[in-house]
C-alpha positions in Angstrom: 99.5 102.2 76.2 98.2 100.6 79.3 98.3 102.5 82.6 100.4 101.6 85.7 97.5 103.0 87.8 94.7 100.5 88.7 91.5 102.2 89.9 89.4 99.1 90.2 87.9 97.8 93.5 87.6 101.3 95.1 91.4 101.5 95.6 94.2 103.2 93.7 97.2 101.1 93.1 100.2 102.2 91.2 102.9 99.8 89.8 106.4 101.3 90.1 109.9 100.3 89.3 112.3 102.1 91.6 116.0 102.7 91.0 117.7 103.7 94.3 121.1 105.3 94.5 120.5 107.3 91.3 122.2 110.6 90.5 119.0 112.6 91.1 115.3 112.2 92.2 113.1 112.0 89.1 110.1 110.2 87.5 111.1 108.6 84.3 107.7 108.0 82.7 105.6 105.0 82.0 107.3 101.9 80.5 106.2 98.3 79.8 107.9 95.2 81.1 108.4 92.1 79.0 104.9 90.8 79.8 103.4 94.1 78.6 102.5 95.4 82.1 102.9 99.1 82.6 104.9 100.6 85.4 106.1 104.1 86.4 109.9 104.3 86.4 111.2 106.4 89.4 114.8 107.2 90.4 115.8 108.4 93.9 119.2 109.3 95.3 118.6 107.5 98.6 120.2 104.0 99.1 117.9 101.0 99.5 119.0 100.4 103.1 116.5 100.7 105.9 113.6 101.8 103.7 115.3 105.1 102.8 114.6 104.6 99.1 110.9 103.8 99.7 110.5 106.9 101.9 112.2 109.0 99.1 109.8 107.5 96.5 106.8 108.4 98.6 108.1 111.9 99.3 108.8 112.5 95.6 105.4 111.3 94.3 103.5 113.2 97.0 105.3 116.4 96.1 104.7 115.7 92.4 101.0 115.2 92.8 100.5 117.7 95.6 99.1 115.2 98.1 100.2 114.4 101.6 102.8 111.6 101.9 100.5 109.9 104.3 98.2 109.1 101.4 100.9 106.8 99.8 102.1 103.5 101.1 104.1 100.6 99.6 101.8 97.5 99.8 104.0 95.0 97.9 107.7 94.9 97.0 109.0 96.9 100.0 112.5 95.2 99.5 112.2 94.9 95.7 112.6 97.3 92.8 109.2 96.4 91.6 106.6 97.8 93.9 102.9 98.5 94.2 101.8 101.7 96.0 98.3 102.2 97.4 97.1 105.7 97.2 94.3 107.2 99.3 92.4 110.2 98.2 89.4 109.3 96.2 88.3 110.2 92.7 89.9 113.6 92.6 93.3 112.2 93.4 92.8 109.4 90.8 91.9 112.0 88.2 95.0 114.1 89.0 97.3 111.1 88.7 95.7 109.8 85.5 96.0 113.2 84.0 99.7 113.4 85.1 100.4 110.0 83.7 98.7 111.0 80.4 96.1 108.2 80.7 93.1 110.4 81.9 90.0 111.0 79.8 
């Protein structure tokens, strides 16, 4: 399976599909879209109004990976369910996330 994490170009970018207004905050694992591109499915309880769901997404992933929320930012799809997050933190953070996704070597 391909990874939703792109580590090329010196940047970490993660493809996400966010479901706001869910019953609980959780990561749902890696899935493929119709074109075969991988994304991480994430559900948050916050509604999509005013960026609340995006902030909940960042808080959840930061807590999951034990990194500061300031290391994560939505770079595309701020008002869409499909998003790309940019993650600061270098090779150690990349390795942690790859291992967590099950795509690490």
